[in-house]
HTML snippet that shows the backbone in 3Dmol.js (N, CA, C, O; Angstrom):
<script src="https://3Dmol.org/build/3Dmol-min.js"></script>
<div id="view" style="width:600px;height:400px;position:relative"></div>
<script>
const pdb = `
ATOM      1  N   UNK A   1      14.323 -18.346  14.353  1.00  0.00           N
ATOM      2  CA  UNK A   1      14.013 -16.930  14.247  1.00  0.00           C
ATOM      3  C   UNK A   1      12.714 -16.650  14.992  1.00  0.00           C
ATOM      4  O   UNK A   1      11.798 -17.473  14.986  1.00  0.00           O
ATOM      5  N   UNK A   2      12.640 -15.527  15.611  1.00  0.00           N
ATOM      6  CA  UNK A   2      11.471 -15.138  16.386  1.00  0.00           C
ATOM      7  C   UNK A   2      10.240 -15.072  15.499  1.00  0.00           C
ATOM      8  O   UNK A   2      10.292 -14.523  14.398  1.00  0.00           O
ATOM      9  N   UNK A   3       9.116 -15.637  15.980  1.00  0.00           N
ATOM     10  CA  UNK A   3       7.884 -15.686  15.177  1.00  0.00           C
ATOM     11  C   UNK A   3       7.373 -14.294  14.835  1.00  0.00           C
ATOM     12  O   UNK A   3       6.876 -14.077  13.730  1.00  0.00           O
ATOM     13  N   UNK A   4       7.486 -13.356  15.755  1.00  0.00           N
ATOM     14  CA  UNK A   4       7.027 -11.983  15.503  1.00  0.00           C
ATOM     15  C   UNK A   4       7.840 -11.352  14.378  1.00  0.00           C
ATOM     16  O   UNK A   4       7.280 -10.697  13.499  1.00  0.00           O
ATOM     17  N   UNK A   5       9.144 -11.543  14.399  1.00  0.00           N
ATOM     18  CA  UNK A   5      10.010 -10.981  13.349  1.00  0.00           C
ATOM     19  C   UNK A   5       9.632 -11.591  11.999  1.00  0.00           C
ATOM     20  O   UNK A   5       9.595 -10.883  10.993  1.00  0.00           O
ATOM     21  N   UNK A   6       9.353 -12.886  11.965  1.00  0.00           N
ATOM     22  CA  UNK A   6       8.974 -13.528  10.702  1.00  0.00           C
ATOM     23  C   UNK A   6       7.670 -12.939  10.169  1.00  0.00           C
ATOM     24  O   UNK A   6       7.544 -12.720   8.964  1.00  0.00           O
ATOM     25  N   UNK A   7       6.690 -12.677  11.052  1.00  0.00           N
ATOM     26  CA  UNK A   7       5.429 -12.093  10.607  1.00  0.00           C
ATOM     27  C   UNK A   7       5.657 -10.692  10.068  1.00  0.00           C
ATOM     28  O   UNK A   7       5.065 -10.307   9.060  1.00  0.00           O
ATOM     29  N   UNK A   8       6.505  -9.935  10.730  1.00  0.00           N
ATOM     30  CA  UNK A   8       6.805  -8.585  10.245  1.00  0.00           C
ATOM     31  C   UNK A   8       7.429  -8.648   8.862  1.00  0.00           C
ATOM     32  O   UNK A   8       7.121  -7.822   8.003  1.00  0.00           O
ATOM     33  N   UNK A   9       8.295  -9.611   8.642  1.00  0.00           N
ATOM     34  CA  UNK A   9       8.919  -9.743   7.331  1.00  0.00           C
ATOM     35  C   UNK A   9       7.896 -10.106   6.269  1.00  0.00           C
ATOM     36  O   UNK A   9       8.006  -9.662   5.126  1.00  0.00           O
ATOM     37  N   UNK A  10       6.906 -10.904   6.630  1.00  0.00           N
ATOM     38  CA  UNK A  10       5.852 -11.272   5.682  1.00  0.00           C
ATOM     39  C   UNK A  10       5.049 -10.031   5.313  1.00  0.00           C
ATOM     40  O   UNK A  10       4.765  -9.803   4.137  1.00  0.00           O
ATOM     41  N   UNK A  11       4.687  -9.241   6.293  1.00  0.00           N
ATOM     42  CA  UNK A  11       3.937  -8.010   6.030  1.00  0.00           C
ATOM     43  C   UNK A  11       4.773  -7.065   5.175  1.00  0.00           C
ATOM     44  O   UNK A  11       4.270  -6.461   4.227  1.00  0.00           O
ATOM     45  N   UNK A  12       6.028  -6.947   5.512  1.00  0.00           N
ATOM     46  CA  UNK A  12       6.939  -6.075   4.761  1.00  0.00           C
ATOM     47  C   UNK A  12       7.064  -6.543   3.308  1.00  0.00           C
ATOM     48  O   UNK A  12       6.959  -5.734   2.386  1.00  0.00           O
ATOM     49  N   UNK A  13       7.284  -7.816   3.105  1.00  0.00           N
ATOM     50  CA  UNK A  13       7.483  -8.313   1.738  1.00  0.00           C
ATOM     51  C   UNK A  13       6.178  -8.285   0.935  1.00  0.00           C
ATOM     52  O   UNK A  13       6.193  -7.975  -0.256  1.00  0.00           O
ATOM     53  N   UNK A  14       5.060  -8.604   1.573  1.00  0.00           N
ATOM     54  CA  UNK A  14       3.788  -8.591   0.847  1.00  0.00           C
ATOM     55  C   UNK A  14       3.355  -7.166   0.507  1.00  0.00           C
ATOM     56  O   UNK A  14       2.809  -6.931  -0.571  1.00  0.00           O
ATOM     57  N   UNK A  15       3.587  -6.225   1.399  1.00  0.00           N
ATOM     58  CA  UNK A  15       3.205  -4.841   1.093  1.00  0.00           C
ATOM     59  C   UNK A  15       4.091  -4.278  -0.015  1.00  0.00           C
ATOM     60  O   UNK A  15       3.629  -3.467  -0.818  1.00  0.00           O
ATOM     61  N   UNK A  16       5.353  -4.694  -0.069  1.00  0.00           N
ATOM     62  CA  UNK A  16       6.245  -4.253  -1.143  1.00  0.00           C
ATOM     63  C   UNK A  16       5.814  -4.878  -2.468  1.00  0.00           C
ATOM     64  O   UNK A  16       5.761  -4.195  -3.491  1.00  0.00           O
ATOM     65  N   UNK A  17       5.507  -6.174  -2.452  1.00  0.00           N
ATOM     66  CA  UNK A  17       5.048  -6.845  -3.671  1.00  0.00           C
ATOM     67  C   UNK A  17       3.743  -6.221  -4.166  1.00  0.00           C
ATOM     68  O   UNK A  17       3.543  -6.069  -5.371  1.00  0.00           O
ATOM     69  N   UNK A  18       2.868  -5.864  -3.246  1.00  0.00           N
ATOM     70  CA  UNK A  18       1.613  -5.218  -3.622  1.00  0.00           C
ATOM     71  C   UNK A  18       1.897  -3.871  -4.281  1.00  0.00           C
ATOM     72  O   UNK A  18       1.288  -3.534  -5.296  1.00  0.00           O
ATOM     73  N   UNK A  19       2.818  -3.103  -3.706  1.00  0.00           N
ATOM     74  CA  UNK A  19       3.175  -1.799  -4.281  1.00  0.00           C
ATOM     75  C   UNK A  19       3.708  -1.962  -5.705  1.00  0.00           C
ATOM     76  O   UNK A  19       3.386  -1.165  -6.586  1.00  0.00           O
ATOM     77  N   UNK A  20       4.507  -2.975  -5.922  1.00  0.00           N
ATOM     78  CA  UNK A  20       5.024  -3.227  -7.274  1.00  0.00           C
ATOM     79  C   UNK A  20       3.891  -3.513  -8.253  1.00  0.00           C
ATOM     80  O   UNK A  20       3.912  -3.035  -9.387  1.00  0.00           O
ATOM     81  N   UNK A  21       2.909  -4.288  -7.823  1.00  0.00           N
ATOM     82  CA  UNK A  21       1.757  -4.587  -8.694  1.00  0.00           C
ATOM     83  C   UNK A  21       0.950  -3.328  -8.976  1.00  0.00           C
ATOM     84  O   UNK A  21       0.447  -3.143 -10.084  1.00  0.00           O
ATOM     85  N   UNK A  22       0.828  -2.469  -7.979  1.00  0.00           N
ATOM     86  CA  UNK A  22       0.103  -1.207  -8.156  1.00  0.00           C
ATOM     87  C   UNK A  22       0.830  -0.324  -9.165  1.00  0.00           C
ATOM     88  O   UNK A  22       0.193   0.292 -10.019  1.00  0.00           O
ATOM     89  N   UNK A  23       2.153  -0.259  -9.074  1.00  0.00           N
ATOM     90  CA  UNK A  23       2.940   0.543 -10.024  1.00  0.00           C
ATOM     91  C   UNK A  23       2.738   0.008 -11.444  1.00  0.00           C
ATOM     92  O   UNK A  23       2.552   0.781 -12.383  1.00  0.00           O
ATOM     93  N   UNK A  24       2.777  -1.317 -11.593  1.00  0.00           N
ATOM     94  CA  UNK A  24       2.564  -1.920 -12.921  1.00  0.00           C
ATOM     95  C   UNK A  24       1.160  -1.627 -13.441  1.00  0.00           C
ATOM     96  O   UNK A  24       0.979  -1.354 -14.627  1.00  0.00           O
ATOM     97  N   UNK A  25       0.170  -1.685 -12.557  1.00  0.00           N
ATOM     98  CA  UNK A  25      -1.203  -1.379 -12.959  1.00  0.00           C
ATOM     99  C   UNK A  25      -1.329   0.083 -13.368  1.00  0.00           C
ATOM    100  O   UNK A  25      -1.994   0.398 -14.355  1.00  0.00           O
ATOM    101  N   UNK A  26      -0.694   0.975 -12.616  1.00  0.00           N
ATOM    102  CA  UNK A  26      -0.714   2.398 -12.963  1.00  0.00           C
ATOM    103  C   UNK A  26      -0.111   2.618 -14.353  1.00  0.00           C
ATOM    104  O   UNK A  26      -0.682   3.335 -15.175  1.00  0.00           O
ATOM    105  N   UNK A  27       1.031   2.006 -14.608  1.00  0.00           N
ATOM    106  CA  UNK A  27       1.674   2.148 -15.918  1.00  0.00           C
ATOM    107  C   UNK A  27       0.762   1.633 -17.036  1.00  0.00           C
ATOM    108  O   UNK A  27       0.639   2.257 -18.090  1.00  0.00           O
ATOM    109  N   UNK A  28       0.137   0.505 -16.788  1.00  0.00           N
ATOM    110  CA  UNK A  28      -0.784  -0.070 -17.775  1.00  0.00           C
ATOM    111  C   UNK A  28      -1.964   0.863 -18.033  1.00  0.00           C
ATOM    112  O   UNK A  28      -2.295   1.145 -19.184  1.00  0.00           O
ATOM    113  N   UNK A  29      -2.596   1.339 -16.965  1.00  0.00           N
ATOM    114  CA  UNK A  29      -3.768   2.205 -17.115  1.00  0.00           C
ATOM    115  C   UNK A  29      -3.423   3.527 -17.793  1.00  0.00           C
ATOM    116  O   UNK A  29      -4.190   4.028 -18.616  1.00  0.00           O
ATOM    117  N   UNK A  30      -2.272   4.085 -17.447  1.00  0.00           N
ATOM    118  CA  UNK A  30      -1.921   5.391 -18.017  1.00  0.00           C
ATOM    119  C   UNK A  30      -1.436   5.286 -19.458  1.00  0.00           C
ATOM    120  O   UNK A  30      -1.668   6.198 -20.252  1.00  0.00           O
ATOM    121  N   UNK A  31      -0.776   4.203 -19.805  1.00  0.00           N
ATOM    122  CA  UNK A  31      -0.278   4.095 -21.183  1.00  0.00           C
ATOM    123  C   UNK A  31      -1.294   3.464 -22.128  1.00  0.00           C
ATOM    124  O   UNK A  31      -1.446   3.923 -23.260  1.00  0.00           O
ATOM    125  N   UNK A  32      -1.982   2.436 -21.689  1.00  0.00           N
ATOM    126  CA  UNK A  32      -2.906   1.710 -22.555  1.00  0.00           C
ATOM    127  C   UNK A  32      -4.278   2.360 -22.622  1.00  0.00           C
ATOM    128  O   UNK A  32      -4.903   2.382 -23.682  1.00  0.00           O
ATOM    129  N   UNK A  33      -4.749   2.886 -21.504  1.00  0.00           N
ATOM    130  CA  UNK A  33      -6.113   3.415 -21.446  1.00  0.00           C
ATOM    131  C   UNK A  33      -6.180   4.925 -21.234  1.00  0.00           C
ATOM    132  O   UNK A  33      -7.264   5.490 -21.083  1.00  0.00           O
ATOM    133  N   UNK A  34      -5.021   5.570 -21.225  1.00  0.00           N
ATOM    134  CA  UNK A  34      -4.963   7.024 -20.997  1.00  0.00           C
ATOM    135  C   UNK A  34      -5.770   7.449 -19.764  1.00  0.00           C
ATOM    136  O   UNK A  34      -6.429   8.488 -19.771  1.00  0.00           O
ATOM    137  N   UNK A  35      -5.709   6.639 -18.719  1.00  0.00           N
ATOM    138  CA  UNK A  35      -6.438   6.930 -17.493  1.00  0.00           C
ATOM    139  C   UNK A  35      -5.419   7.453 -16.480  1.00  0.00           C
ATOM    140  O   UNK A  35      -4.522   6.722 -16.061  1.00  0.00           O
ATOM    141  N   UNK A  36      -5.562   8.718 -16.090  1.00  0.00           N
ATOM    142  CA  UNK A  36      -4.569   9.339 -15.225  1.00  0.00           C
ATOM    143  C   UNK A  36      -5.109   9.734 -13.854  1.00  0.00           C
ATOM    144  O   UNK A  36      -4.371   9.678 -12.871  1.00  0.00           O
ATOM    145  N   UNK A  37      -6.348  10.121 -13.766  1.00  0.00           N
ATOM    146  CA  UNK A  37      -6.876  10.676 -12.516  1.00  0.00           C
ATOM    147  C   UNK A  37      -7.058   9.591 -11.453  1.00  0.00           C
ATOM    148  O   UNK A  37      -6.456   9.661 -10.382  1.00  0.00           O
ATOM    149  N   UNK A  38      -7.884   8.597 -11.749  1.00  0.00           N
ATOM    150  CA  UNK A  38      -8.128   7.535 -10.767  1.00  0.00           C
ATOM    151  C   UNK A  38      -6.883   6.692 -10.527  1.00  0.00           C
ATOM    152  O   UNK A  38      -6.591   6.307  -9.395  1.00  0.00           O
ATOM    153  N   UNK A  39      -6.156   6.411 -11.596  1.00  0.00           N
ATOM    154  CA  UNK A  39      -4.965   5.578 -11.444  1.00  0.00           C
ATOM    155  C   UNK A  39      -3.894   6.271 -10.605  1.00  0.00           C
ATOM    156  O   UNK A  39      -3.133   5.612  -9.898  1.00  0.00           O
ATOM    157  N   UNK A  40      -3.836   7.590 -10.683  1.00  0.00           N
ATOM    158  CA  UNK A  40      -2.866   8.329  -9.854  1.00  0.00           C
ATOM    159  C   UNK A  40      -3.242   8.217  -8.376  1.00  0.00           C
ATOM    160  O   UNK A  40      -2.369   8.064  -7.522  1.00  0.00           O
ATOM    161  N   UNK A  41      -4.524   8.292  -8.080  1.00  0.00           N
ATOM    162  CA  UNK A  41      -4.984   8.114  -6.697  1.00  0.00           C
ATOM    163  C   UNK A  41      -4.645   6.705  -6.208  1.00  0.00           C
ATOM    164  O   UNK A  41      -4.195   6.513  -5.079  1.00  0.00           O
ATOM    165  N   UNK A  42      -4.871   5.731  -7.080  1.00  0.00           N
ATOM    166  CA  UNK A  42      -4.553   4.344  -6.751  1.00  0.00           C
ATOM    167  C   UNK A  42      -3.059   4.183  -6.488  1.00  0.00           C
ATOM    168  O   UNK A  42      -2.662   3.515  -5.533  1.00  0.00           O
ATOM    169  N   UNK A  43      -2.243   4.785  -7.323  1.00  0.00           N
ATOM    170  CA  UNK A  43      -0.790   4.723  -7.156  1.00  0.00           C
ATOM    171  C   UNK A  43      -0.371   5.298  -5.815  1.00  0.00           C
ATOM    172  O   UNK A  43       0.457   4.716  -5.114  1.00  0.00           O
ATOM    173  N   UNK A  44      -0.941   6.437  -5.459  1.00  0.00           N
ATOM    174  CA  UNK A  44      -0.574   7.094  -4.219  1.00  0.00           C
ATOM    175  C   UNK A  44      -0.933   6.241  -3.001  1.00  0.00           C
ATOM    176  O   UNK A  44      -0.092   5.997  -2.136  1.00  0.00           O
ATOM    177  N   UNK A  45      -2.182   5.793  -2.941  1.00  0.00           N
ATOM    178  CA  UNK A  45      -2.607   5.041  -1.765  1.00  0.00           C
ATOM    179  C   UNK A  45      -2.008   3.628  -1.734  1.00  0.00           C
ATOM    180  O   UNK A  45      -1.648   3.126  -0.669  1.00  0.00           O
ATOM    181  N   UNK A  46      -1.907   3.000  -2.898  1.00  0.00           N
ATOM    182  CA  UNK A  46      -1.395   1.630  -2.956  1.00  0.00           C
ATOM    183  C   UNK A  46       0.069   1.493  -2.604  1.00  0.00           C
ATOM    184  O   UNK A  46       0.483   0.468  -2.062  1.00  0.00           O
ATOM    185  N   UNK A  47       0.860   2.513  -2.905  1.00  0.00           N
ATOM    186  CA  UNK A  47       2.278   2.462  -2.550  1.00  0.00           C
ATOM    187  C   UNK A  47       2.531   2.984  -1.138  1.00  0.00           C
ATOM    188  O   UNK A  47       3.566   2.689  -0.540  1.00  0.00           O
ATOM    189  N   UNK A  48       1.599   3.750  -0.613  1.00  0.00           N
ATOM    190  CA  UNK A  48       1.758   4.289   0.747  1.00  0.00           C
ATOM    191  C   UNK A  48       1.706   3.185   1.803  1.00  0.00           C
ATOM    192  O   UNK A  48       2.306   3.314   2.870  1.00  0.00           O
ATOM    193  N   UNK A  49       0.999   2.118   1.507  1.00  0.00           N
ATOM    194  CA  UNK A  49       0.857   1.030   2.480  1.00  0.00           C
ATOM    195  C   UNK A  49       2.229   0.490   2.880  1.00  0.00           C
ATOM    196  O   UNK A  49       2.558   0.434   4.065  1.00  0.00           O
ATOM    197  N   UNK A  50       3.011   0.102   1.907  1.00  0.00           N
ATOM    198  CA  UNK A  50       4.342  -0.441   2.176  1.00  0.00           C
ATOM    199  C   UNK A  50       5.269   0.572   2.818  1.00  0.00           C
ATOM    200  O   UNK A  50       6.081   0.225   3.675  1.00  0.00           O
ATOM    201  N   UNK A  51       5.147   1.828   2.401  1.00  0.00           N
ATOM    202  CA  UNK A  51       5.990   2.870   2.991  1.00  0.00           C
ATOM    203  C   UNK A  51       5.684   3.023   4.479  1.00  0.00           C
ATOM    204  O   UNK A  51       6.595   3.198   5.289  1.00  0.00           O
ATOM    205  N   UNK A  52       4.421   2.958   4.830  1.00  0.00           N
ATOM    206  CA  UNK A  52       4.038   3.073   6.245  1.00  0.00           C
ATOM    207  C   UNK A  52       4.473   1.845   7.048  1.00  0.00           C
ATOM    208  O   UNK A  52       4.854   1.963   8.213  1.00  0.00           O
ATOM    209  N   UNK A  53       4.416   0.676   6.428  1.00  0.00           N
ATOM    210  CA  UNK A  53       4.912  -0.528   7.099  1.00  0.00           C
ATOM    211  C   UNK A  53       6.393  -0.368   7.386  1.00  0.00           C
ATOM    212  O   UNK A  53       6.853  -0.693   8.480  1.00  0.00           O
ATOM    213  N   UNK A  54       7.145   0.130   6.413  1.00  0.00           N
ATOM    214  CA  UNK A  54       8.573   0.366   6.615  1.00  0.00           C
ATOM    215  C   UNK A  54       8.820   1.407   7.712  1.00  0.00           C
ATOM    216  O   UNK A  54       9.709   1.238   8.547  1.00  0.00           O
ATOM    217  N   UNK A  55       8.031   2.477   7.702  1.00  0.00           N
ATOM    218  CA  UNK A  55       8.165   3.499   8.745  1.00  0.00           C
ATOM    219  C   UNK A  55       7.923   2.908  10.123  1.00  0.00           C
ATOM    220  O   UNK A  55       8.593   3.280  11.087  1.00  0.00           O
ATOM    221  N   UNK A  56       6.982   1.999  10.222  1.00  0.00           N
ATOM    222  CA  UNK A  56       6.635   1.418  11.521  1.00  0.00           C
ATOM    223  C   UNK A  56       7.792   0.631  12.127  1.00  0.00           C
ATOM    224  O   UNK A  56       7.851   0.456  13.344  1.00  0.00           O
ATOM    225  N   UNK A  57       8.704   0.158  11.297  1.00  0.00           N
ATOM    226  CA  UNK A  57       9.860  -0.596  11.804  1.00  0.00           C
ATOM    227  C   UNK A  57      10.731   0.265  12.714  1.00  0.00           C
ATOM    228  O   UNK A  57      11.426  -0.252  13.588  1.00  0.00           O
ATOM    229  N   UNK A  58      10.693   1.558  12.507  1.00  0.00           N
ATOM    230  CA  UNK A  58      11.513   2.472  13.302  1.00  0.00           C
ATOM    231  C   UNK A  58      10.648   3.432  14.099  1.00  0.00           C
ATOM    232  O   UNK A  58      11.000   4.596  14.293  1.00  0.00           O
ATOM    233  N   UNK A  59       9.516   2.930  14.556  1.00  0.00           N
ATOM    234  CA  UNK A  59       8.616   3.762  15.355  1.00  0.00           C
ATOM    235  C   UNK A  59       9.306   4.170  16.647  1.00  0.00           C
ATOM    236  O   UNK A  59      10.134   3.439  17.192  1.00  0.00           O
ATOM    237  N   UNK A  60       8.946   5.351  17.121  1.00  0.00           N
ATOM    238  CA  UNK A  60       9.554   5.888  18.339  1.00  0.00           C
ATOM    239  C   UNK A  60       8.960   5.294  19.606  1.00  0.00           C
ATOM    240  O   UNK A  60       9.568   5.363  20.674  1.00  0.00           O
ATOM    241  N   UNK A  61       7.774   4.711  19.487  1.00  0.00           N
ATOM    242  CA  UNK A  61       7.114   4.116  20.649  1.00  0.00           C
ATOM    243  C   UNK A  61       6.106   3.083  20.152  1.00  0.00           C
ATOM    244  O   UNK A  61       5.854   2.968  18.952  1.00  0.00           O
ATOM    245  N   UNK A  62       5.537   2.341  21.088  1.00  0.00           N
ATOM    246  CA  UNK A  62       4.504   1.374  20.732  1.00  0.00           C
ATOM    247  C   UNK A  62       3.299   2.100  20.136  1.00  0.00           C
ATOM    248  O   UNK A  62       2.701   1.625  19.171  1.00  0.00           O
ATOM    249  N   UNK A  63       2.947   3.241  20.706  1.00  0.00           N
ATOM    250  CA  UNK A  63       1.822   4.030  20.192  1.00  0.00           C
ATOM    251  C   UNK A  63       2.105   4.518  18.777  1.00  0.00           C
ATOM    252  O   UNK A  63       1.207   4.519  17.934  1.00  0.00           O
ATOM    253  N   UNK A  64       3.338   4.932  18.505  1.00  0.00           N
ATOM    254  CA  UNK A  64       3.719   5.382  17.163  1.00  0.00           C
ATOM    255  C   UNK A  64       3.652   4.226  16.173  1.00  0.00           C
ATOM    256  O   UNK A  64       3.217   4.403  15.035  1.00  0.00           O
ATOM    257  N   UNK A  65       4.082   3.040  16.606  1.00  0.00           N
ATOM    258  CA  UNK A  65       4.021   1.835  15.783  1.00  0.00           C
ATOM    259  C   UNK A  65       2.571   1.535  15.396  1.00  0.00           C
ATOM    260  O   UNK A  65       2.264   1.303  14.227  1.00  0.00           O
ATOM    261  N   UNK A  66       1.697   1.543  16.388  1.00  0.00           N
ATOM    262  CA  UNK A  66       0.276   1.274  16.146  1.00  0.00           C
ATOM    263  C   UNK A  66      -0.319   2.331  15.232  1.00  0.00           C
ATOM    264  O   UNK A  66      -1.103   2.014  14.338  1.00  0.00           O
ATOM    265  N   UNK A  67       0.048   3.576  15.451  1.00  0.00           N
ATOM    266  CA  UNK A  67      -0.471   4.675  14.635  1.00  0.00           C
ATOM    267  C   UNK A  67      -0.070   4.518  13.167  1.00  0.00           C
ATOM    268  O   UNK A  67      -0.899   4.692  12.274  1.00  0.00           O
ATOM    269  N   UNK A  68       1.187   4.192  12.921  1.00  0.00           N
ATOM    270  CA  UNK A  68       1.659   4.050  11.541  1.00  0.00           C
ATOM    271  C   UNK A  68       0.952   2.882  10.838  1.00  0.00           C
ATOM    272  O   UNK A  68       0.582   2.992   9.669  1.00  0.00           O
ATOM    273  N   UNK A  69       0.769   1.782  11.545  1.00  0.00           N
ATOM    274  CA  UNK A  69       0.082   0.656  10.931  1.00  0.00           C
ATOM    275  C   UNK A  69      -1.408   0.928  10.766  1.00  0.00           C
ATOM    276  O   UNK A  69      -2.036   0.398   9.850  1.00  0.00           O
ATOM    277  N   UNK A  70      -1.975   1.743  11.640  1.00  0.00           N
ATOM    278  CA  UNK A  70      -3.384   2.136  11.485  1.00  0.00           C
ATOM    279  C   UNK A  70      -3.560   2.986  10.232  1.00  0.00           C
ATOM    280  O   UNK A  70      -4.545   2.835   9.509  1.00  0.00           O
ATOM    281  N   UNK A  71      -2.627   3.860   9.981  1.00  0.00           N
ATOM    282  CA  UNK A  71      -2.678   4.672   8.760  1.00  0.00           C
ATOM    283  C   UNK A  71      -2.507   3.773   7.534  1.00  0.00           C
ATOM    284  O   UNK A  71      -3.169   3.978   6.516  1.00  0.00           O
ATOM    285  N   UNK A  72      -1.617   2.775   7.631  1.00  0.00           N
ATOM    286  CA  UNK A  72      -1.437   1.817   6.526  1.00  0.00           C
ATOM    287  C   UNK A  72      -2.753   1.096   6.236  1.00  0.00           C
ATOM    288  O   UNK A  72      -3.091   0.861   5.076  1.00  0.00           O
ATOM    289  N   UNK A  73      -3.493   0.748   7.284  1.00  0.00           N
ATOM    290  CA  UNK A  73      -4.788   0.102   7.101  1.00  0.00           C
ATOM    291  C   UNK A  73      -5.769   1.038   6.394  1.00  0.00           C
ATOM    292  O   UNK A  73      -6.527   0.605   5.525  1.00  0.00           O
ATOM    293  N   UNK A  74      -5.755   2.304   6.761  1.00  0.00           N
ATOM    294  CA  UNK A  74      -6.623   3.284   6.091  1.00  0.00           C
ATOM    295  C   UNK A  74      -6.251   3.413   4.615  1.00  0.00           C
ATOM    296  O   UNK A  74      -7.127   3.510   3.756  1.00  0.00           O
ATOM    297  N   UNK A  75      -4.956   3.414   4.324  1.00  0.00           N
ATOM    298  CA  UNK A  75      -4.504   3.495   2.932  1.00  0.00           C
ATOM    299  C   UNK A  75      -4.928   2.244   2.157  1.00  0.00           C
ATOM    300  O   UNK A  75      -5.280   2.331   0.981  1.00  0.00           O
ATOM    301  N   UNK A  76      -4.894   1.086   2.817  1.00  0.00           N
ATOM    302  CA  UNK A  76      -5.337  -0.150   2.170  1.00  0.00           C
ATOM    303  C   UNK A  76      -6.827  -0.073   1.847  1.00  0.00           C
ATOM    304  O   UNK A  76      -7.259  -0.511   0.780  1.00  0.00           O
ATOM    305  N   UNK A  77      -7.602   0.479   2.761  1.00  0.00           N
ATOM    306  CA  UNK A  77      -9.031   0.640   2.528  1.00  0.00           C
ATOM    307  C   UNK A  77      -9.282   1.609   1.369  1.00  0.00           C
ATOM    308  O   UNK A  77     -10.151   1.368   0.532  1.00  0.00           O
ATOM    309  N   UNK A  78      -8.524   2.697   1.324  1.00  0.00           N
ATOM    310  CA  UNK A  78      -8.661   3.649   0.223  1.00  0.00           C
ATOM    311  C   UNK A  78      -8.273   2.998  -1.104  1.00  0.00           C
ATOM    312  O   UNK A  78      -8.929   3.215  -2.123  1.00  0.00           O
ATOM    313  N   UNK A  79      -7.218   2.210  -1.087  1.00  0.00           N
ATOM    314  CA  UNK A  79      -6.785   1.508  -2.293  1.00  0.00           C
ATOM    315  C   UNK A  79      -7.876   0.572  -2.794  1.00  0.00           C
ATOM    316  O   UNK A  79      -8.124   0.484  -3.996  1.00  0.00           O
ATOM    317  N   UNK A  80      -8.515  -0.116  -1.880  1.00  0.00           N
ATOM    318  CA  UNK A  80      -9.627  -0.987  -2.230  1.00  0.00           C
ATOM    319  C   UNK A  80     -10.736  -0.189  -2.908  1.00  0.00           C
ATOM    320  O   UNK A  80     -11.331  -0.652  -3.881  1.00  0.00           O
ATOM    321  N   UNK A  81     -11.012   1.000  -2.399  1.00  0.00           N
ATOM    322  CA  UNK A  81     -12.028   1.873  -2.998  1.00  0.00           C
ATOM    323  C   UNK A  81     -11.658   2.211  -4.450  1.00  0.00           C
ATOM    324  O   UNK A  81     -12.491   2.075  -5.347  1.00  0.00           O
ATOM    325  N   UNK A  82     -10.412   2.652  -4.685  1.00  0.00           N
ATOM    326  CA  UNK A  82     -10.008   3.045  -6.034  1.00  0.00           C
ATOM    327  C   UNK A  82     -10.032   1.850  -6.981  1.00  0.00           C
ATOM    328  O   UNK A  82     -10.423   1.988  -8.140  1.00  0.00           O
ATOM    329  N   UNK A  83      -9.614   0.666  -6.495  1.00  0.00           N
ATOM    330  CA  UNK A  83      -9.672  -0.527  -7.345  1.00  0.00           C
ATOM    331  C   UNK A  83     -11.118  -0.866  -7.713  1.00  0.00           C
ATOM    332  O   UNK A  83     -11.408  -1.205  -8.860  1.00  0.00           O
ATOM    333  N   UNK A  84     -12.010  -0.774  -6.745  1.00  0.00           N
ATOM    334  CA  UNK A  84     -13.417  -1.044  -7.017  1.00  0.00           C
ATOM    335  C   UNK A  84     -14.007  -0.030  -7.989  1.00  0.00           C
ATOM    336  O   UNK A  84     -14.758  -0.396  -8.893  1.00  0.00           O
ATOM    337  N   UNK A  85     -13.671   1.231  -7.805  1.00  0.00           N
ATOM    338  CA  UNK A  85     -14.178   2.287  -8.689  1.00  0.00           C
ATOM    339  C   UNK A  85     -13.654   2.085 -10.112  1.00  0.00           C
ATOM    340  O   UNK A  85     -14.414   2.200 -11.074  1.00  0.00           O
ATOM    341  N   UNK A  86     -12.380   1.790 -10.248  1.00  0.00           N
ATOM    342  CA  UNK A  86     -11.799   1.537 -11.572  1.00  0.00           C
ATOM    343  C   UNK A  86     -12.445   0.319 -12.227  1.00  0.00           C
ATOM    344  O   UNK A  86     -12.739   0.326 -13.422  1.00  0.00           O
ATOM    345  N   UNK A  87     -12.657  -0.700 -11.449  1.00  0.00           N
ATOM    346  CA  UNK A  87     -13.236  -1.935 -11.968  1.00  0.00           C
ATOM    347  C   UNK A  87     -14.660  -1.713 -12.494  1.00  0.00           C
ATOM    348  O   UNK A  87     -15.047  -2.279 -13.516  1.00  0.00           O
ATOM    349  N   UNK A  88     -15.424  -0.895 -11.792  1.00  0.00           N
ATOM    350  CA  UNK A  88     -16.836  -0.719 -12.156  1.00  0.00           C
ATOM    351  C   UNK A  88     -17.088   0.460 -13.095  1.00  0.00           C
ATOM    352  O   UNK A  88     -18.219   0.677 -13.527  1.00  0.00           O
ATOM    353  N   UNK A  89     -16.048   1.215 -13.409  1.00  0.00           N
ATOM    354  CA  UNK A  89     -16.272   2.375 -14.294  1.00  0.00           C
ATOM    355  C   UNK A  89     -15.713   2.136 -15.679  1.00  0.00           C
ATOM    356  O   UNK A  89     -15.815   3.006 -16.544  1.00  0.00           O
TER     357      UNK A  89
END
`;
const viewer = $3Dmol.createViewer("view");
viewer.addModel(pdb, "pdb");
viewer.setStyle({}, {cartoon: {color: "spectrum"}});
viewer.zoomTo();
viewer.render();
</script>
């Protein structure tokens, strides 16, 4: 199998697994700790990463592919922010 395709599958599977963990964390925070505001932001950004990776698979051009993955990187950075804020608050 082509090495590039294998790497794409790793990114795809890891971003999906990450989204699942984010959903579980959101459920935990909202049910156990009644935390809705920050956890909702975390849910939005944390699940967007995988969605953008999936979108990039059908990019219309190389520039579109790069753009979608760049947005995924921004969402990952935002997710890191919300996790840090939740952790320290």
